C-alpha positions in Angstrom: 27.7 -28.7 1.8 25.8 -25.4 1.8 26.7 -23.1 4.6 23.8 -22.3 7.0 22.8 -18.7 7.4 21.8 -17.0 10.7 18.3 -15.3 10.5 19.4 -13.0 13.4 22.5 -11.9 11.4 20.4 -11.3 8.3 18.1 -9.1 10.4 21.0 -7.1 11.6 22.1 -6.5 8.1 18.7 -5.3 7.1 18.4 -3.0 10.0 21.9 -1.5 9.3 20.8 -1.1 5.7 17.8 0.9 6.7 19.9 3.3 8.7 22.6 3.7 5.9 20.0 4.2 3.2 18.3 6.8 5.2 21.6 8.6 6.1 23.3 8.4 2.7 20.6 7.7 0.2 20.4 4.7 -2.0 23.1 5.8 -4.5 25.5 7.0 -1.8 25.1 4.0 0.4 28.2 1.7 0.6 27.9 -2.0 1.3 31.0 -1.8 3.5 29.2 0.7 5.8 26.1 -1.6 5.9 28.3 -4.6 6.8 30.1 -2.6 9.5 26.8 -1.4 11.0 25.7 -5.0 11.2 28.9 -6.2 12.7 29.8 -8.5 9.9 32.5 -8.6 7.2 31.5 -7.6 3.7 32.1 -11.2 2.5 29.7 -12.4 5.1 27.1 -9.9 4.0 27.3 -11.2 0.5 26.4 -14.7 1.8 23.0 -13.3 2.7 22.4 -10.7 0.1 24.5 -10.5 -3.0 24.1 -6.8 -4.0 22.8 -3.5 -2.7 19.8 -4.0 -5.0 19.1 -7.3 -3.3 19.3 -5.6 0.2 16.8 -2.9 -0.8 14.6 -5.5 -2.3 14.7 -7.6 0.9 13.6 -4.5 2.9 10.6 -4.0 0.6 9.7 -7.7 0.8 9.8 -7.5 4.6 7.5 -4.6 4.4 5.1 -6.6 2.3 5.3 -9.5 4.8 4.1 -7.1 7.5 1.3 -5.9 5.3 0.4 -9.5 4.5 0.4 -10.6 8.1 -1.5 -7.6 9.6 -3.6 -6.1 6.8 -4.4 -8.6 4.1 -6.4 -10.9 6.5 -8.5 -8.0 7.5 -9.6 -7.6 3.8 -11.6 -10.8 4.0 -14.4 -8.9 5.7 -15.2 -5.3 4.7 -18.8 -5.5 5.6 -19.0 -2.6 8.1 -17.6 0.9 8.3 -15.7 -0.2 11.5 -13.9 -3.0 9.6 -13.0 -0.8 6.7 -11.7 1.9 9.1 -9.6 -0.7 10.9 -7.9 -1.6 7.6 -6.9 2.1 7.0 -5.6 2.3 10.6 -3.5 -0.9 10.2 -2.1 0.1 6.8 -1.0 3.5 8.1 0.5 2.0 11.2 2.7 -0.4 9.2 3.7 2.5 7.0 4.7 4.6 10.0 6.8 1.7 11.3 8.6 1.3 8.0 8.6 4.9 6.8 12.3 4.8 6.0 11.5 2.6 3.0 9.6 5.5 1.4 12.5 7.8 2.1 15.2 5.7 0.4 16.2 7.5 -2.8 15.8 5.4 -5.9 14.5 2.3 -4.2 14.7 -0.4 -6.9 11.6 0.1 -8.9 10.8 -3.5 -9.5 10.7 -4.1 -5.7 8.2 -1.2 -5.1 6.2 -2.2 -8.2 6.0 -5.8 -7.0 4.8 -4.7 -3.6 2.1 -2.5 -5.1 0.9 -5.2 -7.6 0.6 -7.8 -4.8 -1.4 -5.3 -2.6 -3.7 -4.3 -5.4 -4.3 -7.9 -6.3 -5.1 -8.9 -2.8 -7.6 -6.0 -2.5 -9.2 -6.6 -5.9 -9.7 -10.3 -5.1 -11.3 -9.5 -1.8 -13.7 -6.9 -3.4 -14.8 -9.5 -6.1 -15.4 -12.2 -3.5 -17.5 -9.9 -1.3 -19.3 -8.1 -4.2 -18.1 -4.7 -3.0 -19.1 -2.1 -3.7 -22.8 -3.1 -4.0 -22.9 -1.7 -7.6 -19.7 -3.4 -8.6 -19.5 -4.1 -12.4 -17.4 -6.9 -14.0 -13.8 -5.7 -14.3 -14.3 -2.8 -11.9 -12.5 -4.4 -8.9 -8.9 -4.1 -10.1 -9.5 -0.5 -11.1 -11.1 0.4 -7.8 -8.4 -1.4 -5.8 -5.7 0.4 -7.8 -7.3 3.8 -7.1 -7.7 3.0 -3.3 -4.1 1.9 -3.1 -3.1 5.2 -4.9 -4.9 7.2 -2.3 -3.3 5.4 0.5 0.1 5.7 -1.1 -0.4 9.5 -1.6 -1.4 9.9 2.0 1.7 8.1 3.1 4.0 10.3 1.1 2.3 13.5 2.1 2.3 12.7 5.8 5.3 10.5 6.4 7.9 11.4 3.8 7.3 15.0 2.5 5.6 15.9 5.8 3.3 18.3 4.1 0.1 16.8 5.6 -1.2 15.9 9.0 -1.6 12.2 9.4 -4.8 12.4 11.6 -6.6 14.5 9.0 -5.6 12.2 6.2 -6.6 9.1 8.2 -10.0 10.6 8.8 -10.6 11.5 5.2 -9.3 8.1 3.9 -11.7 6.3 6.2 -14.6 8.4 4.9 -13.7 7.8 1.2 -13.1 4.1 1.7 -16.4 3.5 3.5 -18.4 5.5 1.0 -16.8 3.9 -2.1 -17.1 0.3 -0.7 -20.5 0.3 1.1 -22.7 3.0 -0.3 -24.8 2.1 -3.3 -24.7 4.6 -6.1 -27.9 6.6 -6.6 -29.6 5.6 -9.8 -29.5 8.2 -12.4 -32.8 10.0 -12.9 -34.5 8.6 -15.9 -35.2 11.1 -18.6 -38.8 11.4 -19.6 -39.2 10.6 -23.3 -40.1 13.6 -25.3 -43.0 11.7 -26.8 -44.6 11.2 -23.4 -44.5 14.9 -22.5 -47.3 16.8 -24.0 -48.1 20.4 -23.1 -51.6 20.9 -21.6 -54.1 22.1 -24.1 -55.1 25.7 -23.6 -58.7 26.3 -22.8 -60.6 28.8 -24.8 
């Protein structure tokens, strides 16, 4: 009979892992220290997560769950500047709460990549369903979603990890960019007048 696991104990393990990864880095972190911080034996920890890689992956998954619960539903309606700005606020708020994840050295790449792919997919699907931006062309949504996600990711690193930027300023600029890209129609390119239709006026003698 499979042994039941305790959700509260698993949460303690993840919280301890966050602290240890931040203090010692991913490579320097020891599972024994994570277990001690959670108040469990190493063998007990392995009943929940069977490796350090699995622990880091679980932390990333929990981050995505927060994004899914708080941000993804907001993507269903991006029809006004206020709703788009609220998405930026919510995404940055979750990032601030989970900033330690971005500071973990050598976070397993597949976990970070999986998170990014899921976020870009959710945004691209939403843009296609809503026909945003108004001049969206077939195949543009995934590209635009990837670019927007990259901007958000860069702002997070600049302000929350490297601390080379001021979060309020980045938040304001991100909102402006997102609103402009998603809601404003592109101005049609001026049509060139065909050379054949342009005749110089005849000189009067």
